[in-house]
C-alpha positions as CSV (number, residue, x, y, z in Angstrom):
1,S,-13.2,-3.5,-11.1
2,M,-13.5,-6.6,-13.3
3,K,-12.6,-5.9,-16.9
4,L,-13.1,-7.9,-20.1
5,H,-10.5,-7.7,-22.8
6,F,-11.1,-9.6,-26.0
7,R,-8.1,-10.6,-28.0
8,F,-8.1,-14.0,-29.8
9,P,-10.9,-16.2,-31.2
10,L,-12.1,-19.0,-29.1
11,F,-10.0,-18.0,-26.1
12,L,-10.8,-16.1,-22.9
13,V,-8.2,-15.8,-20.1
14,V,-9.4,-15.1,-16.6
15,T,-6.9,-13.8,-14.0
16,L,-8.2,-13.9,-10.4
17,A,-6.4,-11.5,-8.1
18,V,-6.4,-11.1,-4.4
19,C,-4.2,-8.8,-2.3
20,F,-3.1,-9.1,1.3
21,G,-1.3,-7.0,3.9
22,V,-1.9,-3.3,4.3
23,P,-5.4,-1.9,3.5
24,H,-6.0,-2.1,-0.2
25,F,-8.3,-2.3,-3.2
26,S,-7.6,-5.2,-5.5
27,H,-8.8,-5.6,-9.1
28,A,-9.2,-8.8,-11.0
29,Q,-8.5,-8.4,-14.7
30,I,-9.9,-10.6,-17.4
31,G,-8.0,-10.7,-20.7
32,G,-8.1,-12.8,-23.8
33,G,-10.6,-13.5,-26.6
34,Y,-14.1,-14.7,-27.4
35,S,-16.0,-17.0,-29.6
36,S,-15.6,-16.7,-33.4
37,T,-19.0,-15.0,-33.7
38,N,-18.8,-13.0,-30.5
39,D,-22.3,-14.2,-29.8
40,V,-21.8,-15.2,-26.2
41,S,-20.6,-13.2,-23.2
42,A,-19.2,-14.6,-19.9
43,V,-19.5,-12.9,-16.6
44,I,-17.3,-14.1,-13.7
45,T,-18.3,-13.4,-10.1
46,P,-17.3,-12.4,-7.5
47,Q,-15.4,-9.4,-8.8
48,Y,-12.6,-10.0,-6.3
49,P,-12.2,-13.8,-6.0
50,K,-9.6,-15.3,-3.7
51,P,-7.5,-18.4,-4.2
52,N,-9.7,-21.5,-3.4
53,E,-12.8,-19.4,-3.4
54,E,-15.9,-20.4,-5.4
55,V,-16.1,-18.7,-8.8
56,K,-19.4,-18.5,-10.8
57,I,-19.5,-18.2,-14.5
58,D,-22.6,-17.0,-16.2
59,L,-23.2,-17.0,-20.0
60,D,-25.5,-14.7,-21.9
61,S,-26.3,-13.9,-25.5
62,Y,-28.1,-11.1,-27.4
63,V,-28.0,-13.1,-30.6
64,F,-29.8,-16.3,-29.8
65,N,-31.8,-17.8,-27.0
66,I,-29.3,-19.3,-24.7
67,D,-31.9,-20.8,-22.4
68,S,-33.0,-23.2,-25.2
69,S,-29.4,-24.1,-26.2
70,Q,-27.6,-27.3,-25.3
71,I,-24.6,-26.4,-23.1
72,T,-21.7,-28.6,-22.1
73,W,-19.1,-27.6,-19.4
74,T,-15.7,-29.2,-19.3
75,V,-13.0,-28.6,-16.6
76,N,-9.4,-29.7,-17.4
77,G,-10.7,-32.0,-20.1
78,K,-13.4,-33.7,-18.0
79,N,-17.0,-33.3,-18.8
80,V,-18.6,-32.0,-15.5
81,D,-22.0,-30.6,-16.4
82,Q,-24.4,-30.4,-19.4
83,G,-28.0,-29.7,-20.2
84,T,-30.5,-27.4,-21.9
85,G,-30.0,-23.8,-20.8
86,K,-27.2,-24.8,-18.4
87,K,-25.8,-21.2,-18.6
88,G,-24.4,-21.0,-15.1
89,F,-21.4,-22.9,-13.6
90,S,-19.4,-22.8,-10.4
91,L,-15.9,-24.0,-9.6
92,N,-13.2,-23.6,-7.1
93,A,-10.6,-21.0,-8.1
94,G,-7.8,-23.3,-7.0
95,P,-4.6,-22.6,-5.1
96,I,-1.8,-20.2,-6.0
97,G,0.1,-21.7,-8.9
98,S,-2.8,-23.6,-10.4
99,R,-4.3,-23.1,-13.9
100,T,-7.9,-24.4,-14.4
101,V,-9.1,-24.7,-18.0
102,V,-12.9,-24.4,-18.4
103,Q,-14.3,-25.1,-21.8
104,V,-17.9,-24.6,-22.7
105,S,-19.7,-25.7,-25.8
106,I,-23.0,-24.0,-26.7
107,S,-25.3,-25.4,-29.4
108,P,-28.1,-23.0,-30.2
109,Q,-31.2,-24.2,-32.1
110,N,-30.6,-23.7,-35.9
111,K,-27.3,-22.0,-35.4
112,P,-23.6,-23.1,-35.5
113,Q,-22.0,-24.3,-32.3
114,V,-20.1,-21.7,-30.2
115,Q,-17.2,-22.6,-28.0
116,K,-15.4,-20.6,-25.3
117,T,-12.3,-21.4,-23.3
118,I,-11.7,-19.8,-19.9
119,I,-8.4,-20.2,-18.0
120,V,-8.6,-19.5,-14.3
121,V,-5.2,-18.4,-12.9
122,P,-5.3,-17.3,-9.2
123,S,-2.6,-14.7,-8.3
124,S,-1.8,-12.7,-5.2
125,V,0.0,-9.5,-4.3
126,H,0.8,-7.9,-1.0
127,F,2.7,-4.7,-0.2
128,I,5.7,-4.0,2.1
129,W,6.6,-0.4,2.7
130,E,9.4,1.4,4.5
131,A,9.2,5.1,5.3
132,K,12.4,7.2,5.2
133,T,11.5,9.1,8.3
134,Y,13.3,9.7,11.6
135,T,13.1,7.5,14.7
136,P,15.5,7.7,17.6
137,P,17.9,5.0,18.6
138,F,16.4,1.9,20.2
139,Y,12.9,2.7,18.9
140,K,11.2,-0.6,18.3
141,G,8.2,0.6,16.3
142,K,7.8,1.2,12.6
143,A,8.9,4.5,11.1
144,L,5.6,6.1,9.8
145,F,5.0,7.7,6.5
146,T,4.2,11.4,6.8
147,E,3.4,14.2,4.4
148,Q,6.1,15.0,1.8
149,T,8.4,12.3,3.1
150,R,9.8,9.4,1.1
151,M,8.6,5.8,1.2
152,V,9.9,2.7,-0.6
153,I,7.0,0.3,-1.4
154,T,7.6,-3.2,-2.7
155,A,5.0,-5.4,-4.4
156,V,5.4,-9.1,-3.4
157,A,3.6,-11.0,-6.2
158,E,2.7,-14.6,-6.8
159,I,1.7,-14.9,-10.4
160,S,1.5,-18.0,-12.5
161,G,2.6,-18.1,-16.1
162,T,2.4,-21.0,-18.5
163,N,5.1,-22.9,-16.7
164,G,4.1,-22.2,-13.1
165,I,4.8,-19.4,-10.7
166,V,7.0,-16.7,-12.2
167,S,9.9,-15.1,-10.1
168,P,9.0,-11.6,-9.0
169,D,12.3,-10.4,-10.6
170,N,11.0,-11.6,-14.0
171,L,7.7,-9.7,-14.0
172,I,6.9,-6.3,-15.5
173,Y,5.7,-3.6,-13.2
174,K,3.9,-0.4,-13.9
175,W,3.6,1.9,-10.9
176,K,1.1,4.7,-10.5
177,Q,0.5,7.3,-7.8
178,D,-2.9,8.9,-7.8
179,D,-3.4,7.7,-11.4
180,S,-0.1,9.3,-12.5
181,I,2.3,6.7,-14.0
182,L,5.8,6.7,-12.5
183,Y,7.6,5.9,-15.7
184,D,11.1,6.0,-14.3
185,Q,10.3,3.5,-11.7
186,S,8.3,1.1,-13.9
187,G,9.6,-1.7,-16.0
188,Y,11.0,-5.2,-16.0
189,G,11.9,-6.5,-12.5
190,K,11.0,-3.1,-10.9
191,K,9.1,-4.5,-7.9
192,S,9.9,-1.5,-5.7
193,A,9.1,2.2,-6.2
194,E,9.9,5.3,-4.2
195,I,6.9,7.4,-3.3
196,R,6.9,10.9,-1.9
197,G,3.8,12.1,0.0
198,S,1.8,15.0,-1.2
199,Y,2.3,18.5,0.2
200,W,-1.0,18.7,2.1
201,G,-0.9,15.1,3.4
202,R,-3.6,14.0,1.0
203,E,-4.3,10.3,0.7
204,E,-3.2,9.0,-2.7
205,P,-3.7,5.5,-4.0
206,I,-0.6,3.6,-5.1
207,T,-1.3,1.2,-7.9
208,V,0.8,-1.4,-9.6
209,D,0.0,-3.4,-12.7
210,I,2.0,-6.6,-12.9
211,S,2.2,-8.9,-15.9
212,T,4.3,-11.7,-17.2
213,T,6.6,-10.9,-20.1
214,N,4.4,-12.8,-22.6
215,G,1.3,-11.1,-21.2
216,D,-0.5,-14.4,-20.4
217,S,-1.1,-13.4,-16.8
218,F,-1.9,-9.9,-15.4
219,I,-2.9,-8.5,-12.0
220,E,-3.6,-5.0,-10.7
221,A,-3.4,-4.1,-7.0
222,S,-3.8,-0.8,-5.2
223,T,-3.2,0.4,-1.6
224,I,-3.7,3.6,0.3
225,I,-1.2,4.3,3.1
226,P,-2.5,7.4,4.8
227,P,0.2,9.9,5.7
228,Q,0.5,10.5,9.5
229,K,1.5,13.6,11.3
230,P,5.1,14.0,12.7
231,E,5.2,14.3,16.5
232,V,7.7,15.6,19.0
233,L,8.6,13.9,22.2
234,V,11.0,15.5,24.7
235,Y,13.4,13.5,27.0
236,E,15.9,14.4,29.7
237,D,19.5,14.4,28.4
238,N,21.3,13.1,31.5
239,P,25.0,14.0,31.7
240,I,25.9,10.5,32.9
241,L,23.3,8.2,31.3
242,G,22.6,10.2,28.1
243,V,19.1,10.7,26.7
244,L,16.6,8.8,28.8
245,Y,14.4,7.5,26.0
246,N,12.5,5.3,28.5
247,Q,10.4,8.2,29.8
248,A,9.1,11.1,27.7
249,I,8.6,14.3,29.6
250,S,5.0,15.7,29.8
251,G,3.3,17.7,32.4
252,V,5.6,19.2,35.0
253,F,9.4,18.5,35.4
254,S,10.8,19.5,38.8
255,L,14.2,21.2,39.0
256,T,15.7,22.2,42.4
257,Q,17.6,25.5,42.9
258,N,21.1,25.7,41.5
259,N,20.7,22.5,39.5
260,E,20.3,22.4,35.7
261,A,18.7,20.0,33.3
262,T,19.2,19.5,29.6
263,F,16.3,18.4,27.4
264,F,16.4,16.6,24.0
265,A,13.6,17.0,21.4
266,S,13.1,13.9,19.2
267,P,11.1,14.8,16.0
268,Y,9.5,11.4,15.3
269,F,8.6,10.7,11.7
270,S,10.1,13.9,10.3
271,D,11.9,13.8,7.0
272,G,15.0,11.6,7.7
273,D,17.0,13.3,4.9
274,K,16.6,16.7,6.5
275,I,17.5,15.4,9.9
276,A,20.7,13.9,8.6
277,N,21.6,17.0,6.6
278,S,20.8,19.6,9.3
279,G,17.8,20.8,7.4
280,T,15.7,21.0,10.6
281,T,15.0,24.1,12.7
282,Y,14.4,23.9,16.4
283,D,12.8,26.9,18.1
284,W,12.6,26.7,21.9
285,S,10.8,29.2,24.1
286,M,10.1,29.8,27.8
287,N,6.9,31.6,28.8
288,G,6.6,32.8,25.2
289,S,10.1,34.3,24.9
290,S,12.8,32.7,22.8
291,V,15.7,31.0,24.5
292,S,17.9,30.9,21.5
293,G,21.1,31.4,23.6
294,Q,20.3,28.4,25.7
295,H,19.9,25.7,23.1
296,N,21.9,23.9,20.5
297,G,19.4,22.7,18.0
298,N,17.4,19.8,19.5
299,T,18.8,20.2,23.0
300,V,18.3,23.0,25.5
301,T,19.6,23.5,29.1
302,F,17.7,25.3,31.9
303,R,19.1,26.4,35.2
304,D,17.5,28.6,38.0
305,D,20.1,31.0,39.3
306,S,17.6,33.5,40.6
307,G,16.5,31.5,43.6
308,K,12.9,32.8,43.1
309,G,11.5,29.5,41.9
310,G,8.2,29.2,40.1
311,L,6.5,27.4,37.1
312,S,7.7,28.1,33.6
313,Q,6.0,26.9,30.3
314,I,8.4,25.4,27.8
315,H,7.5,25.2,24.1
316,I,9.3,23.9,21.0
317,D,8.5,24.3,17.3
318,I,10.3,22.0,14.8
319,T,10.1,22.9,11.1
320,Q,11.6,21.4,8.0
321,P,11.9,23.5,4.8
322,K,9.4,22.7,2.1
323,I,7.7,20.1,4.2
324,S,4.8,21.7,5.9
325,V,3.6,25.2,6.9
326,V,2.6,23.8,10.3
327,P,5.4,23.0,12.7
328,S,5.6,20.0,14.9
329,T,5.3,21.1,18.6
330,A,5.7,19.9,22.1
331,D,4.9,21.5,25.5
332,F,5.8,20.9,29.1
333,S,6.4,22.9,32.3
334,I,9.4,23.2,34.6
335,N,8.8,23.8,38.3
336,F,11.9,25.6,39.7
337,K,12.0,24.9,43.4
């Protein structure tokens, strides 16, 4: 939400923020000061202005009648508007990197003149994130963030200081997850933070406050990256061609008598650390009975030596310690002919 922070007499700094990329909530923060008598307030709309968007400034006072006051508006030193009760003014926010100085002089009847300075500094932030979850070789999609897994999120900021756009490496970052400050990951130049999803897969906002070292510009941006559910896909592990990732097995797989087939279970978007460190359990079953002697972790081999044929239901549960009480599963059938 839009916030007003009063610091120094005769000075009001306005930071206009807009965020792009993943779904987000952005907050424009207004910092700075006020008139020497604190007699006039300024309201800036919209609350979430974008670069080059129209910005409206409205003045009000509870001390004197502003509608009968003589008001003069100046932008970057040029007188642009004036008149009795001219308490509203609109301007373009300007592009990224610009600083627009708006000065307003208010002369109430029978009262000293009041002046305000408003500096408009458009800024932008977008987020890039990388989940530390498992995907198989040659997978072209993005690894998804799932409950209790790790994710590295980076804020790409364009913020203007007194001398132009400041390098992201020279900004100060304060990271928060669900309103809890991540102290160890916050500080000067810390544009990336490592986030771990909650136990129950709850959506938690990730917020970053970014400021210049001298505090003359500030922006706050938030995003919510909903945790997804891991899923299991099963492929044939061909003895000559290897795992056939081009075709996941679903429905019925036909296997002729005296032939055998090996199947590979790929736990998409499970915790990558536990995959790498053998911290994953694979439980295969046929028609409800465990086939522990026929599998080696994520692979299992079936062969029909009975000659009776028939349809068998294959099921796999994949669990990772301390990740979820609900295993990831996959089902298919083998038709022994």
